ZAMARGU-4260 file (C-alpha; in steps of 0.2 Angstrom, whole numbers, plus 5000, padded with zeros to 4 digits):
<rodrens>
0) 5460/5734/5224 | 5443/5735/5233 | 5436/5750/5242 | 5440/5745/5259 | 5458/5743/5255
5) 5458/5760/5246 | 5450/5768/5261 | 5464/5760/5272 | 5477/5768/5261 | 5468/5785/5262
10) 5467/5785/5281 | 5486/5780/5282 | 5491/5793/5269 | 5482/5807/5277 | 5488/5803/5295
15) 5506/5802/5289 | 5505/5818/5280 | 5498/5827/5295 | 5511/5819/5306 | 5525/5824/5295
20) 5519/5842/5291 | 5517/5846/5310 | 5534/5839/5314 | 5543/5848/5300 | 5534/5865/5303
25) 5541/5864/5321 | 5558/5860/5315 | 5558/5874/5302 | 5552/5887/5314 | 5562/5881/5330
30) 5578/5876/5321 | 5580/5886/5305 | 5570/5902/5308 | 5558/5898/5294 | 5540/5903/5298
35) 5524/5898/5291 | 5519/5916/5287 | 5534/5917/5275 | 5546/5926/5286 | 5564/5920/5285
40) 5578/5925/5296 | 5592/5935/5286 | 5605/5922/5291 | 5607/5906/5300 | 5607/5907/5319
45) 5622/5904/5330 | 5614/5889/5337 | 5616/5879/5321 | 5630/5867/5317 | 5640/5869/5301
50) 5629/5855/5294 | 5613/5862/5300 | 5618/5879/5292 | 5621/5870/5275 | 5604/5862/5277
55) 5596/5879/5280 | 5604/5886/5265 | 5596/5872/5254 | 5579/5875/5262 | 5579/5894/5260
60) 5585/5892/5242 | 5570/5880/5238 | 5558/5892/5247 | 5565/5907/5237 | 5564/5897/5221
65) 5546/5895/5224 | 5544/5914/5227 | 5553/5918/5211 | 5540/5907/5202 | 5526/5918/5208
70) 5521/5911/5225 | 5517/5922/5240 | 5529/5921/5255 | 5517/5910/5265 | 5512/5899/5251
75) 5530/5896/5247 | 5534/5889/5264 | 5517/5879/5264 | 5522/5872/5248 | 5540/5867/5254
80) 5531/5859/5269 | 5520/5848/5257 | 5535/5844/5247 | 5545/5838/5262 | 5531/5828/5269
85) 5527/5820/5252 | 5545/5816/5248 | 5548/5808/5266 | 5532/5798/5265 | 5536/5792/5247
90) 5553/5786/5252 | 5546/5775/5266 | 5532/5769/5256 | 5545/5764/5243 | 5555/5755/5256
95) 5540/5745/5261 | 5536/5741/5243 | 5554/5736/5240 | 5554/5725/5255 | 5539/5716/5248
100) 5548/5713/5232 | 5564/5707/5241 | 5574/5721/5232 | 5581/5727/5249 | 5583/5717/5265
105) 5570/5720/5278 | 5574/5738/5284 | 5558/5746/5292 | 5545/5733/5295 | 5552/5729/5312
110) 5560/5746/5314 | 5577/5745/5323 | 5575/5726/5325 | 5574/5724/5306 | 5586/5711/5299
115) 5595/5723/5287 | 5599/5735/5301 | 5605/5721/5313 | 5616/5715/5299 | 5622/5733/5296
120) 5626/5735/5315 | 5636/5719/5314 | 5649/5728/5303 | 5648/5744/5314 | 5644/5738/5332
125) 5644/5756/5339 | 5629/5762/5329 | 5615/5756/5341 | 5624/5766/5355 | 5622/5783/5345
130) 5609/5795/5353 | 5591/5798/5346 | 5593/5782/5334 | 5606/5791/5324 | 5613/5774/5319
135) 5597/5768/5312 | 5595/5785/5302 | 5613/5782/5295 | 5608/5765/5289 | 5592/5771/5281
140) 5601/5785/5272 | 5614/5773/5266 | 5599/5764/5258 | 5593/5780/5250 | 5611/5783/5243
145) 5612/5766/5235 | 5595/5767/5228 | 5598/5785/5221 | 5610/5777/5208 | 5595/5772/5199
150) 5579/5780/5206 | 5588/5797/5208 | 5573/5809/5208 | 5565/5801/5224 | 5581/5796/5234
155) 5593/5809/5230 | 5598/5817/5247 | 5603/5833/5238 | 5585/5837/5234 | 5580/5851/5246
160) 5563/5843/5249 | 5573/5828/5258 | 5583/5839/5270 | 5572/5837/5285 | 5571/5821/5295
165) 5557/5816/5307 | 5560/5817/5325 | 5561/5801/5334 | 5544/5800/5340 | 5537/5805/5323
170) 5548/5792/5315 | 5541/5779/5326 | 5523/5784/5323 | 5526/5784/5304 | 5533/5767/5305
175) 5518/5761/5315 | 5506/5768/5302 | 5515/5760/5288 | 5517/5743/5297 | 5498/5742/5302
180) 5491/5725/5299 | 5477/5732/5288 | 5490/5737/5275 | 5500/5721/5276 | 5494/5715/5259
185) 5495/5732/5249 | 5514/5733/5248 | 5516/5720/5235 | 5503/5729/5223 | 5510/5740/5209
190) 5496/5752/5211 | 5498/5756/5229 | 5510/5770/5226 | 5497/5778/5214 | 5484/5778/5227
195) 5496/5786/5240 | 5499/5799/5227 | 5480/5802/5225 | 5476/5802/5243 | 5490/5813/5249
200) 5478/5828/5244 | 5462/5824/5254 | 5444/5827/5248 | 5442/5842/5260 | 5457/5851/5252
205) 5449/5848/5235 | 5432/5854/5241 | 5440/5870/5249 | 5448/5874/5232 | 5432/5873/5223
210) 5423/5883/5236 | 5436/5897/5234 | 5436/5897/5215 | 5426/5888/5202 | 5442/5887/5191
215) 5460/5882/5196 | 5470/5898/5201 | 5487/5890/5198 | 5496/5875/5192 | 5495/5866/5209
220) 5476/5868/5210 | 5475/5861/5192 | 5485/5846/5197 | 5476/5842/5213 | 5458/5844/5206
225) 5462/5832/5192 | 5470/5818/5202 | 5459/5803/5198 | 5467/5786/5197 | 5463/5777/5181
230) 5455/5759/5184 | 5465/5745/5177 | 5452/5739/5165 | 5451/5756/5157 | 5470/5756/5156
235) 5469/5739/5147 | 5455/5744/5136 | 5464/5759/5129 | 5482/5751/5128 | 5475/5735/5120
240) 5467/5745/5106 | 5482/5756/5103 | 5499/5748/5107 | 5492/5731/5106 | 5482/5733/5090
245) 5497/5742/5081 | 5508/5727/5085 | 5494/5715/5081 | 5493/5723/5063 | 5512/5724/5061
250) 5513/5705/5064 | 5498/5701/5053 | 5488/5695/5068 | 5502/5682/5072 | 5506/5688/5090
255) 5503/5682/5108 | 5495/5699/5111 | 5480/5692/5101 | 5476/5682/5117 | 5484/5692/5130
260) 5475/5709/5126 | 5458/5703/5132 | 5450/5720/5128 | 5457/5722/5110 | 5442/5724/5098
265) 5442/5713/5083 | 5428/5709/5071 | 5425/5692/5062 | 5433/5692/5045 | 5439/5710/5047
270) 5451/5717/5034 | 5464/5731/5039 | 5477/5740/5029 | 5495/5733/5030 | 5506/5741/5043
275) 5525/5741/5041 | 5535/5732/5055 | 5546/5742/5067 | 5560/5737/5078 | 5553/5738/5095
280) 5565/5751/5100 | 5557/5763/5088 | 5540/5761/5095 | 5536/5777/5106 | 5522/5778/5119
285) 5517/5795/5127 | 5506/5799/5142 | 5505/5818/5142 | 5497/5818/5160 | 5505/5803/5167
290) 5502/5805/5186 | 5508/5789/5194 | 5512/5780/5177 | 5497/5768/5177 | 5496/5768/5158
295) 5515/5766/5156 | 5516/5752/5168 | 5504/5742/5157 | 5512/5747/5141 | 5528/5740/5149
300) 5520/5723/5151 | 5515/5723/5132 | 5532/5728/5127 | 5540/5714/5135 | 5531/5702/5124
305) 5534/5714/5109 | 5553/5713/5111 | 5554/5694/5112 | 5543/5692/5097 | 5553/5704/5087
310) 5569/5696/5092 | 5563/5679/5085 | 5557/5687/5069 | 5569/5685/5055 | 5560/5699/5045
315) 5561/5711/5060 | 5568/5728/5053 | 5584/5737/5059 | 5582/5750/5072 | 5583/5769/5069
320) 5593/5770/5085 | 5607/5757/5081 | 5605/5753/5063 | 5604/5735/5067 | 5591/5722/5072
325) 5588/5716/5089 | 5596/5699/5084 | 5611/5708/5078 | 5613/5719/5094 | 5610/5704/5106
330) 5618/5688/5102 | 5606/5677/5113 | 5589/5679/5121 | 5597/5679/5138 | 5607/5694/5133
335) 5591/5703/5127 | 5582/5699/5143 | 5596/5707/5153 | 5594/5723/5142 | 5576/5724/5138
340) 5569/5732/5154 | 5581/5746/5152 | 5578/5747/5133 | 5559/5750/5137 | 5562/5764/5149
345) 5575/5772/5138 | 5567/5771/5121 | 5548/5767/5122 | 5540/5775/5137 | 5538/5794/5139
350) 5528/5804/5152 | 5524/5822/5156 | 5515/5830/5170 | 5514/5847/5178 | 5515/5840/5196
355) 5534/5838/5201 | 5528/5824/5213 | 5524/5813/5198 | 5542/5812/5193 | 5545/5803/5210
360) 5530/5792/5209 | 5531/5787/5190 | 5549/5784/5190 | 5549/5773/5206 | 5534/5763/5199
365) 5543/5760/5182 | 5559/5755/5190 | 5550/5743/5202 | 5541/5736/5186 | 5558/5734/5178
370) 5565/5724/5193 | 5550/5713/5193 | 5553/5709/5174 | 5571/5704/5178 | 5565/5693/5192
375) 5552/5685/5181 | 5564/5682/5167 | 5577/5674/5179 | 5590/5687/5178 | 5599/5687/5194
380) 5603/5703/5204 | 5621/5703/5199 | 5617/5701/5180 | 5605/5715/5179 | 5609/5731/5170
385) 5607/5747/5180 | 5592/5757/5175 | 5599/5775/5174 | 5587/5783/5162 | 5568/5786/5161
390) 5558/5798/5151 | 5547/5806/5164 | 5547/5825/5162 | 5540/5838/5174 | 5532/5853/5164
395) 5537/5868/5175 | 5544/5886/5172 | 5563/5888/5172 | 5565/5900/5187 | 5581/5909/5186
400) 5587/5926/5192 | 5595/5937/5179 | 5612/5935/5187 | 5611/5915/5186 | 5604/5915/5168
405) 5617/5928/5162 | 5631/5918/5171 | 5626/5902/5163 | 5624/5909/5145 | 5641/5916/5146
410) 5648/5899/5150 | 5640/5892/5135 | 5652/5902/5124 | 5641/5901/5109 | 5629/5915/5104
415) 5616/5905/5095 | 5616/5892/5109 | 5613/5906/5121 | 5599/5912/5111 | 5592/5894/5111
420) 5593/5893/5129 | 5585/5910/5133 | 5571/5906/5121 | 5568/5890/5131 | 5568/5900/5147
425) 5555/5912/5139 | 5544/5898/5132 | 5543/5889/5149 | 5535/5903/5157 | 5518/5895/5157
430) 5524/5877/5157 | 5517/5874/5175 | 5500/5879/5170 | 5499/5872/5152 | 5510/5857/5153
435) 5509/5846/5137 | 5498/5859/5129 | 5512/5872/5128 | 5519/5870/5110 | 5536/5874/5116
440) 5544/5868/5100 | 5536/5882/5091 | 5541/5895/5104 | 5560/5889/5104 | 5561/5888/5085
445) 5558/5907/5084 | 5575/5910/5092 | 5584/5900/5079 | 5592/5908/5064 | 5587/5892/5054
450) 5569/5892/5061 | 5568/5873/5060 | 5566/5864/5077 | 5574/5848/5071 | 5589/5857/5065
455) 5589/5868/5080 | 5589/5857/5095 | 5596/5840/5090 | 5614/5845/5090 | 5612/5857/5105
460) 5604/5846/5118 | 5619/5837/5124 | 5630/5853/5124 | 5617/5862/5135 | 5616/5846/5147
465) 5635/5845/5148 | 5636/5864/5151 | 5623/5862/5165 | 5634/5848/5173 | 5650/5859/5172
470) 5640/5873/5180 | 5634/5862/5194 | 5652/5855/5197 | 5659/5872/5202 | 5658/5875/5221
475) 5652/5892/5228 | 5640/5900/5239 | 5626/5899/5226 | 5627/5880/5224 | 5610/5876/5231
480) 5602/5889/5219 | 5613/5883/5205 | 5606/5865/5207 | 5588/5871/5207 | 5592/5881/5191
485) 5600/5866/5183 | 5586/5854/5188 | 5573/5866/5180 | 5584/5868/5164 | 5585/5849/5163
490) 5566/5847/5164 | 5564/5860/5151 | 5576/5852/5139 | 5567/5835/5142 | 5550/5844/5138
495) 5556/5851/5122 | 5564/5834/5117 | 5547/5826/5120 | 5538/5840/5110 | 5549/5837/5095
500) 5545/5819/5094 | 5531/5810/5086 | 5523/5795/5094 | 5515/5779/5089 | 5504/5779/5104
505) 5497/5792/5115 | 5487/5787/5131 | 5479/5798/5143 | 5467/5802/5157 | 5469/5821/5155
510) 5462/5835/5166 | 5445/5841/5162 | 5436/5857/5165 | 5444/5875/5165 | 5462/5878/5164
515) 5471/5889/5176 | 5466/5907/5177 | 5485/5913/5174 | 5486/5904/5157 | 5468/5908/5151
520) 5472/5920/5138 | 5487/5910/5131 | 5477/5894/5131 | 5462/5901/5122 | 5473/5909/5109
525) 5483/5892/5106 | 5467/5881/5106 | 5452/5891/5098 | 5443/5876/5093 | 5445/5867/5110
530) 5446/5881/5123 | 5429/5876/5131 | 5437/5861/5140 | 5455/5856/5144 | 5452/5838/5140
535) 5447/5843/5122 | 5463/5853/5120 | 5473/5838/5126 | 5466/5827/5113 | 5469/5840/5099
540) 5487/5841/5105 | 5489/5822/5107 | 5484/5820/5089 | 5497/5833/5083 | 5510/5821/5092
545) 5505/5806/5083 | 5515/5798/5068 | 5506/5793/5053 | 5492/5780/5058 | 5497/5782/5076
550) 5483/5779/5089 | 5477/5789/5103 | 5468/5782/5118 | 5459/5793/5131 | 5446/5792/5145
555) 5438/5809/5146 | 5421/5817/5149 | 5408/5811/5136 | 5401/5828/5134 | 5412/5832/5118
560) 5403/5819/5108 | 5386/5827/5109 | 5386/5845/5115 | 5385/5859/5102 | 5399/5868/5110
565) 5411/5854/5105 | 5406/5854/5087 | 5422/5861/5080 | 5432/5848/5090 | 5421/5834/5083
570) 5421/5840/5065 | 5438/5849/5063 | 5449/5839/5075 | 5442/5821/5076 | 5434/5818/5060
575) 5446/5827/5050 | 5463/5822/5058 | 5460/5806/5068 | 5443/5798/5067 | 5436/5787/5082
580) 5439/5768/5079 | 5432/5762/5096 | 5421/5771/5108 | 5414/5765/5125 | 5401/5775/5134
585) 5406/5772/5152 | 5395/5784/5162 | 5396/5788/5180 | 5407/5781/5194 | 5422/5776/5184
590) 5435/5788/5191 | 5436/5787/5210 | 5429/5803/5217 | 5426/5812/5200 | 5408/5818/5197
595) 5409/5816/5178 | 5401/5804/5165 | 5416/5797/5156 | 5419/5789/5139 | 5434/5779/5133
600) 5439/5779/5115 | 5453/5777/5103 | 5457/5787/5088 | 5469/5784/5073 | 5478/5798/5064
605) 5476/5799/5045 | 5491/5793/5035
</rodrens>
């Protein structure tokens, strides 16, 4: 995507954000008595309908949830405004991208004259007569509900950040921005959603953060300061020489990836140690700072080839997941193709990030990639399996007041399970600041009588998830707060599940520089050899997560390879545990907007 196109996306994103935040701020204050300075009316005003009072309850619950996590009153309202604007913008960006892929009928490109809405009105002729375009809103919300069966994080209308709806004038201006001629070609590009994610926070906002503090003061600043889109060629270089190379060696070089992976480094006449074959479902790929999922999207492409080659291989081993080979589980290639996009998202690809918005973006991007795979393989809409699972996890603290936590633990009915859960709550305290660097599996293991993480969590995960579902199902005045609590708990369980696994491939463009001030002491204690820069700690942690002979691919600052302050990182982490096998000194201008000289490299864990 060229610079002019990226600039057009940036202008549109910033205009849309300003438009939505101004509209929503007026609604919050005028309709819901929620003020920018953080003041909240004690109860809903008498002018609100029953529906609006329920909406206000969800808004207030979300804001109070942010305050409980440590934000000031004003910051919690500002953060809610950002979340609401971002979610709304993402939903309509998603609809534009889905239109371009013919996954939905034309629905917003021509506004109320869109073909999909006209057909919808044919079934309910009274809709266009409703005031303030209420019929069109009903149509759009019905699309959200349908899409939420698979892309729940973005389109779930129970999400408090999706409560507000733009006023008619704002809505029309938003559609005008998205339907601009200069953006007409971007909606078919997979990377568009990633650029919207990066450009939502403008350069002025980043500059202000750096002027006010040299180091990130909280998890949001850490995320915003490190939003740099990874160029496609870097993604390919790192994935080709990790996932691609591993499969190349497993197949004894007999693979289509030998030609497809154009950046895979091979030496004439090279000899490498034999690598045992795996069923594709047992190959695990992790991006611990996944952002919009760029690494995972390309890994998806490689995995499509990997699955088909394994299916045709009579020597392909049985899967740890099913105890059978792919050929035994799927009687025909057509049957496999109907399943493989879902298999990749369920078994192979894993992502973690401290920014909750990444869950929206990455899950949407992967779901759209899965739908394109179905189309490319000739799987008709009616024959496609629903994609209900992906492994994108938000690292964030589990915020719960004492009453809610006590109530939930009591419902578990198991003392040890209660200890495990409260251990999880305690361990997640700094998850928003440390993310993947938080060795949560060690924290939680201390709460177990047996003291072994594998024994601890495996039998309990589903019981805790089931208890959360039951907890949510009970109606009551605290239902909005319960849902926020349950969502946090589910993310915490997901983070622990990732931390307990080992991966064949770790791919990353990690944050660099200093970590957040709030986690400084814990970070330095946990990473004494790599505490001088977050990226070095990410590499150290990534190596820990590798299986024997697994490979890590990263783009980071190049400073670690020559500064004396990184000597322990080089000698005690890299050379001892996972020596470099490929190194590319890329220099300046690789990460859009980042003033850093970069290097891209691959490491292989010792067996």
